[in-house]
N, C-alpha and C positions, 0 to 999 in steps of 0.2 A: 218573879221567878217562874220557871216553866210550869205549865198547867196541864190540863187533861189532854190536850192535843199537842204537847211539846214536840216540836219538830215533825208533827204530822205522821207519826209512826203508829201501826197497829200493835204496834211496835215490837315405821321404825322410829324412835325417839330422837329429838333434835337437841343436842347439847347447846348450852348458851354460848359456848365458844364458837360454835358454827355460825351463829348470827354475827359475831364479831368479824369472822373471816369474810362473810358476805359483805358487811359494811366496808371492809378494807378494799374490796374490789370496786366500790362505787367511785365515780369520777370526782375529783376535787376541782371545784369551779371557783374562779376568782370572783370575789364579791365587789370588785372595784369597777364593775362595768356599768353602773348607773341604775336608775330606777327601772323596775320591770325585769331585771335579770338576777336579782339577789337570791331568789328562792332556790337557785341551784345549790346554794350553800347548805341547805338542809338535806342530808343524804337520803332520808326515807320520806316520800311524799305521795299522797294519793287520796283515796276516798273511803268513806263508810259506804258499803254496798248493802242495800236493803232488798231482800227478796220480795218480788211482787207475786201474788198468787197466780197471776196469768202468765208469768214467765219464771217458773221455778228453776232453781239450780239443777243442771242436768239437761235442760231443754235447749233447743237451738236458739230460741229468742234470748235466753239469758247469756249464752255464749257470745252472741252478737253484741249484746250490750257490754259485756266485759271486755271484748276486743276494742270497742270504741273507747272505753274507759282507759285501757292500756295505751291506746294510741294518743292520748293526751300527753303522754310522757310520764304518767303515774308509774311508780314501781312498787307500791305497797297498797294493800286493800284490807279493810276491816270488815269481817262478816258478822252479822248481827242476829244471833238466835235470841228469842225473847223468852223470859220467864214471866209468869203471870200470878197476880194475887188480887183478890176481889176488892180490898180496901187497904189504905195505908197502914192501919193498925191490925190487919189480919195476920195471924201467924201461919196461915195456909198459903204456901207458895210452891210452885212447880213449873215444869216446862209448859210453854204455850203450844199452840197447834200451828203456828206460823211456819215452822221449819223442823222437819224430822232429822234424825241423825243421818239418814241416807242423803238428804238434800244438803245438809251441812258438809258432808264428805264430798259430794259432787261439786259444791262450790269451792272447796279448798283445792281439789284436784284440777278443776278448770283454771283457777287462778295460777296455780303452779305451772300448768302447761303454757300459760301465757307469759311466764317469766316473772310473775308478781310474787312478792313476799306477802304472807298472810298472817294477820292478827285476828284471832277469834275474840269477839267483844260482846259478851252477853249483856242484855239490858232488861230491867224489870218494867213490865207494863201494868198499870193500874187504871182501870176505867175511871174517868173523871178526876184523875190526879196524876202524879209523876213519881219517879223513883226517889227523889229528894224528900218526899213526904213520908217515906217508910219509917215508922216509929212505933215501937212496942210500948205497952203500958207497964210491964213488969219484967224482971230478969227472967222469969220462967217463960214468958212469951218470947223474949229475945232468944233464949236457948232453943225453943221450938222452931222459931223462924230460921235461925242459922242452921239447924239440922236439915230442914227442908231445902234451904238454899244450897247447902253443901252437897246434898244428894243430886240436885239438878245440875249444879256446876260440875260435879265430878263426872257425870255422864257426858257433858259437853267437852270437858278436858280430855276424856278418853278418846273421843273422835278426833280432836285436835292433835293428840299424840300419834294416833294411828296414821293420820294423813300428813304428818310432818309439818304442821303449822309452825311458823317461826315464833309466834307470840300468843299469849292469852291474857286478857284483862279479867281479873277476878271479880270486879264489880264496877258499875258505872253510876256515878252520881248518887250513891247511897249515903249521903252526907250525915244523916242523923245517926248512922251506925258507926261513924268513923272512929269513935273512941271506945268501941266495944271490945272486950277481951277475947271474944270468940274468933276474931279474925286470925289470931295466931294459930290456933288449931286448924282452922279452915285452910289457910295458906300452906301449912305443913302437909295436910291431906292432899291438896292439889299438886304439890311438889312431887309426891310419890307417884303420881299418874302422868304428869306433864313435865318434861325436862327442858322445854324451851324457855323463853323469856316471859316472866310474869310482871304484870303491872296492875294498877288500879287507876280509874279515871274519876277524879274529884270534880265537883261542879264549881268552876271558876277558882281563882287563886285563894279566895277566903275559905272555900271548902278544902283545898289542899293543906291549908294551915292546921286544920283540925284532925288530919289523918295521923294516927299514932303508930302505924305499922309499916311506914316506908322502909325501915331497915330490913324488912323481910322480903322486899321485892327488888326487881332488877332495874326498874325505871319508875319515875314519878309521872303520873298522867293527870291531865286536866281537860275538861271541856270548857270552852271559852264563849260565854254569851253575856258579857257585861253591857250595861247601857252605854251606847256610844254618843247619843245626842241627836241633833237634827240632821236630816238627810243632806242639807246643804252646808254642813260644817265639818269638812274633812280635817281641819286643824284640831277640832275637839276629838274626833276619832283618833287622831295620831297621839294626842296626849294620853288618852285612855289606854291605847295599845302599848305605848312605850312604858307607861307605868306598870302595865301587866307584865311586860317583858322583864322589867327590873325585878319584880317579885319572883318571876320564874327563875331568873339567874340566882337570886338569893336562896330559893328553894333547892336548886341544884347544888349550890355550894354547901348548904346545910346538910343535905342528905348524901352528897357524893354520888348522885345518880343522874343519868341523862333524862331529859324531859320528853315525854310523849304528849303532843297536842292531839288528844283523841278526837276532838271535834272543834272546828270553827265553821260558822255558817250563818246565814240569814236568808230571809225570803227575798225573792225578786219582786218586791212590792213597795209602793210608796209608803213611807213611814216606818220602814223596817229597822232603821238605825236606832230608833228610840227603844225598841223592844226586840232585840235580835232573836230571842227565843220564841217569839209569837208565831203561831202557825196560821195557815189560811182559814182553818175552821173557826178561829177566834175572831178574825176581823177581815171583812171584805175590803179590798184595796185595789187600786189600779196597778197593772204590771209596771215594774221598773227594773228592767234587766241591767241598766247601767249602774244603778245604785248597788245592786248585789255584786257586780263585777268590781266596782271601785273599792268597796269595803273589803272584799276578800283580798284584793291586791295590796291594800294598805296593811292588812294583817300579815301577809306573807313578808312584806318588807320589815315589819316590826319584829317578827319572830325569827328572822334570819340571824342567828347568833350561835356560838358554839354550844351553849347549854341545851339547845333544842335539837334533838336528833330526828324527830318524826313529826310531820304535820299531816293531818287527815281532814279533808273537807267533809262536811255534812251537806249534801249527800249525793249518791248515785243510786239509781234504781235498776233492777234487773230487766225491766221492760225497756227495750231499745227505743220505743216511741214515747217514753216519758219526757216531761219537760216541754220545752217550746215557748214561743214568745207570749202565749196567752196564759201560761201557767204562772201562778204567783206564789208557789211554795218554795221549799229549800232546794229542790233538785236543780243542779246546774246544767243538766243535759239540754243540748240544742239551744243554749242561751249565750249571751256575751261572756258570762263567767267561764263557761267551758272553753271558749276561744281564747280568753285571757290566760287561763291556766295552761292550755296547750302551748301557747306562744312562749310562756316562761319556761315551762319544764322541758320542752323540746329544744330549747337553746342550750341545754346543759351539756350537749356534746357527746352523750353516751351513745354507743353503738345500738342500733335497733335490736330489740329483744327478739330472739328466735322462739317461735312456738314449737313446743315438743309434741311428739305423737302421744295419743291417749295411752 
């Protein structure tokens, strides 16, 4: 399971019908064109964009990076404000210092100027642990934790609403909380502030099975980091991926909701297929751009089906110089994976996006 350095992170109102109208304008692409072209069947595709402190949203560097991201053919971006708590069982939670409200607003505005749809996707950061470990000891502790979480999320939702973000993820990988009754009141509170599409991102398909509040949301979200196997066994990757896809189809049928793949990714490093969640801080490894590119391409093929509406890669960074052939982390920038994604997405035949004036 993901650990302290999971994925190496520090880590006017929009009606839901408006998003449906946007989706209706996206191109319909035949999926009968063979390997490497089927990703066009997923209407919303793009990246999780992490703000680097040296290239903050609103800066020229961040805008350059976002343009390059858009130029891959991406049409959707998830922006990641972090919440912070000191320990998995701490009831104290609040906004992190990684992204101010002004920076979040700048990021949403820049993405919209570039023609990108925006999902705001808060994540909890815990030193030495990860969001999936958040677990309180008593109901009173859970109540206090949800109060703090709701206050922080409400502030983020208010920015997302003011800046017309298309979507908001109310939680990411908080799997130990999935059966808690507090989610009902929290989601109702956020609905009063944000009128775009709401989702939640469970960790892998087993985490999605434990969520009790899917009926309150507009889409079902997952992050996908299952064990794939050996680097040289793409047949095994395919088996795992297609089994995952079958579970997602069943989830979509059961809930009547479209599926948001909130994250897929792995390092560009030897051995990454065995532990796709593992970061560069956890294990030193030789660079392997080809492995990252091949695994992501297999994922795109497996996830190209009607139940899946959105696929977002982990990750892109606001620093335009991030990534490169010597980097062994999740970032796809300036690597084979970026070129592969660009080749697939730019085949979709959509007209180039026009950048609007600030």
